N, C-alpha and C positions, 0 to 999 in steps of 0.2 A: 504493500500500500504506500502511495506517495501523497504527501500533503501539498495542496496548492499547485498542482501541475499546470503549466502553460502549454501552448502549442508551438512547435517548430520555430523557436528563436524569434518570435514575433516582436520582441522588443529590441532587436538589432544589437545583440550583445557582441562586442568585439574585443574589448580590453578586459582580460580576466586575471584575477589574482588568486593563486592557490596558496593557502596559508598552512604550513606544516612546521610547527614549533615543537617537534619531538625528535626522536632519534633517527639515525641513518636508515635503519630497517623500515621504520614507519614511512619515511619519505620515499623509499624505493617502492613500497606498496601503493603509493599514489601514482606511479608512472603509467599504469594502464589507463587511468582517468585522463592524463594529459593527452595520450594518443587518441582516445575517444573524442575529447573536446576538439582537437585539431581536425580530426576526420569529419566531425559533424559541422564544425564552423571553420572552414579552411582559411578564411581571412582573419581569424582571431589572432590576437597578440597575447600570449600567455606568459605571465610572470609567476615565479615561485618565491615566496617569502619563507626563509628558513634560517637555521643557524649556520654561521661560517664554517663550523666543523663538519657540516653535511655537504658543503658545496660540491666537492669533487665527484660525488656519486651521480651528479646530473651533467657532468662534462659531456659535451657532444650529443646530448639528447635532441633528436631531430624534431621533437614535438614541443619544444620549449624555446621561448624567445629571450628570456631574461631571468636571471637569478638575483634576488635582493637578499642580502645577508645581514645578520646582526650577531654579535658574539653572545653566547648563552649568558654570560655574566652581566651583559649590558641590559638584559630585560628588567633588571631591578634598578636601572639608572634612568630617572625621569627625563634627563636631557637627551640621552641616546634614544629612548623610546619616542620622544617628541620628534626628533629628527627623522626617525623611521616613518612615523605617521605623516609628517609633512611631505616626505618623499613619495609616499604612497598616494597621498591626496593629489599631488601634482600629476600623477599618471591618469587621473580621472577614470578610474575603473568602472566598467559597466556591471561587473559581477565579481564577488569574492566568494570563495568556497573554503570553509574550514574542514579539511579532510580528517578522516579518523586516524588516530585519536586526537581530538582537540578539546581543550578546556576553555575556561572563561577568559584567560589571557588572549587566546586566539580570537575568540568571539568579539571581545571588546576592540581588538585591533582591527578586525573586519568592519565593525561599526564605525570606528573613528576614521577609517580610510576614506570614507565618503562614497564607497561603492553603492550604486543605485540598487542593485540586487545583492542580497547576502544569503548564501545557502549554508545551512548547518544541519546537524542531525537532531531529531526530536528525542533527546536523551534526558534522563532525570537531572543531570547536572545543569541543564538549561531550563529547568521547569519554571523558575522565577525570572528568567531572562529571555523569554521568547521574543521580546521586542528587539533584541539584537539582530534578529534574522528577518528577512522578508519571506522566506520559505524554509521548511524543514522536511527532511526525509524521515519517514516513520520507520522504526525498527520493530518488526513483528516476530522476530526470532533470531537466534544466533546464526551468524553467517561470517564468512571470511572478511577481513578488513578490506581486501580488494573489491569485493562485491558491495560492501557498504559504500565505498567511494564511487563505484559505478552507478549507484542509485541516484547520484546527483545529476547524471545525464538525463534521467527521466523527468527531473524537475524542469528541464528545458524543453520537454516534449519529444525527446528522442528516445530510442531504445538502443542499448549497447549492441554493437555490430555482431554479426554471426561468426566472425573470425575468432580463432583461439586467443584467449586472453593471456598476454605475456608481460612479464616485467621488462622494462626497458633499461638496459645498461650498455653503454657504448665503450668498447675497448679499442684503443688506438694501437698502432704498430709498436709504438714505444713502450706501451704497457706489456705487450706480449714479449717484446725483446728483453725487457727487464726481468720478466719471469724466467725466460730461457737462460739468460745470463746467470741468474741465481742458481738454477739447476746445474748448468755447466760447471760453474765454479765449485760446486759441491759434489761433482762426479756423478751426477744423475743424467743419463743420456737416453732414456726412453724405454729401457727394458723393465725397469722396476714399476711396481704398483705404488703410486704415491698416495698416502693417506695424510690428510691435514687434520690437525686438532686445534680447536679454539676453546680454551678452558675458561674464558672470561665472559663478562657481560657488563652492562652498565653498573657502575659503582653504587648508584642510588638504589638498585634493586638486587644487588648481588646476594644479599642475605637469604632471599627466597627464590632466586632464579638460577643460582650457581650450584651445579653438582660439585661435591667435595673434590678438592684438588688432588688429594691422595689417591682418589679413584681414577682420575684422569691419568695420574702417574702410573698406576698399575696397568691401565689399558695401553699406554704408550710403551711400557716395558715389554709387555707380552707381544704387541704387534712389531716392535722394533727388533725382536729376536726372530721373527718369521723370515724365512728366505724369500728374497725378491720383493720385500716390502720396505719402503722408506717412509719414516714418520717425520713430519715437519709441523712445528708449532707456529701458528699465525696470530696476528693481532696488531694492535697499535702500540704506540709508545707507552700508553698507560697500562698495557698488559704485561710489560716486560718484567716488572718486579715479581708478579705472581708466577710468570713463566720460569724465572730464575729459581724461585723457591721450588717449583715443581720439578724442574730438571735436576736439581740437587738431590732429589729423592731417587734418581734412576742410576742403574748400573750402566746402561747404554747412554749415549749422548746424542739425542736427536737433533736434527737441524732446527734452527730458529729463524723464521723470516720476519717475526714481529720486530718493528723498529728498523727494518732494513728495506722493506718494500712499502710503497704507498698503498692506499686503499684500492686504487684501480690496478696497480701491479699485483696486489694480493688477489684481486678478482681474476686476473690473468693466470695466476698460479693455480687458483681453484679450477679454472677451466681446463688446465692441463693435468689435474689430479683425478683419481677415480672415486674419492670419497672424502667427505668432511664429517668429523665427529665433533659435536658442539653442544652448548647450551642453546636455549632460545635467545638468539642474539642477532645482531646485524649480519655477521658473516654467514649465518644460516640462510638469510634471504638473498644475500649476494650469490651464494653458491647455487641457490635455486634459479637465480636470474641467468647464470652462465651455463645451466644445464647439468651441474654436478650433483649426484645424489648426496643425501645427508642422513646421518643418524643423530637425532637430537634428543636431549633429555629435557622433559618438561616437568615443572612442578605445579604450582597453583594456577598458572596461566591457562586460559581456555585455548586448546590447540585448534578448535574449530575456527577461531578468529585469527590466530597467529601462526598456524602451521606453515612450513615452507610450501610455496605455491608449486603445483605441478605433480608429476608422478615420480615414482622411484625414490620416495623418501620414507624413512622409518622414524616414527615418533615413539619414544619410550616414556610412558606416563602411567602411573599406577591408579587404578580405579577405586579410590576410597569414596565413601558417601559424601565426604566434605569437599571433594575436589572435582572440578576446578572451583576456585573461590576468589580469584583476583580480577575484579571488575572496577577499576578506579574511574572509568568514564561512563560505562553503562550503568553501574550501580543497580538501583531497583527499577530501571526502565522496564524490565521484564520480570515476571513472577519468579522465574528460575534463577535469574541473577540476583534478585533481591533477597531470596532465601539463602543464597550461598555466599554473597559478597562479604569479604573480610577487610576491605579497604574502607576504613572509617576515619573521618576527620583527617584526611590526607596522610593516613598511616596504615600500613598493612601489618596485621598481626595474625599469626596462625592460631586458630581457635584451640588447637590441640597442643600448642607451644613447642612442637617438635619438628615441624616441617616434614612430616612423614612422607608426603607425596613425592618429594624429590630425593629424600634420603633413602627411600625404599627401592629406588632403581639401583641395581647391583652392578658390579664390574662384570659379572657373568652375563647380565642382560645385554650390556653393550658389546662385549666380546662375541656373544652368541649371534647378535644381529650383524656384527662386522664379518664374522666368519661365513655366515650364510651369504652375505653379499659377495665376498671374495670368491666363493664357489661359482658364482654366476659371472664374475668379472674376468674378462680375458684380456 
């Protein structure tokens, strides 16, 4: 169901602002919407407003005209935010869209941007702030974040196209060359099965979204001793401390690409690998975007919303009565999420105090899934 649908762009929408003030993975999940908008309104000019740390994931996106960035720390700086708002107002946007997941910060930014039409979701978080939007997309059941974002197309009177929905990630020759150079420098020339491991996730959510590092270490130790397998740890500069602690636990010394390769160079390395083992994190979605299978460990997050897009992915998540229970944006929009949600007053607390959903995933679970995959991988 869609609230307040119009017909076929009859208001001549051309200048569009997509607001995504969340993580890299969330921004990547909005890229199918960019493609749909450009296909439905070919002469549109699409801007994305996001964090500076997210910028590179949009490099070379053919459905995007402009990226406007702000540093994450500057969102608490009134002068910086005023400058962003003034810059947006000067663009004279016809439409702003707060993609999933968006909170009140994004909604107020859309309102103050001066956009004539403002689209958002009809979520509980906006119950007292409906006036910030001109139209809202109704959520009548749990669905993937990509599909929630594509609901905004319907508010314009269009239907998402019949073609396969894909994440858009543009890799340049220099990204692929950097990945090749890293492999060559470490003596990997194509015969080995490359398995990447990303043991991190956002520091803000690591307490309940990170599988224990000692278990990642056990997985890496086991796989690193298998003939014909090369294990490489990936991540950003902020993952290095954790990776160093993890590799200190190992007898083998796996390769570390974190802090060496940029985010798009890491995407290129993913493209050349046969598997990624990870938490629910941005590299999981990047891996899906380049077509590399994943084995991901999920805790309280609803995998129906955040699973890696596409086929050939394995999600390891234990089915407890209390899980999933992490709905910071949807909250009690749906009966199901309202009964389960443990995100209260901007804080997540496990009702059982033990985060059993993620801690119950064993090393054996991950190794079993990996070995099954390797039997099929040639």
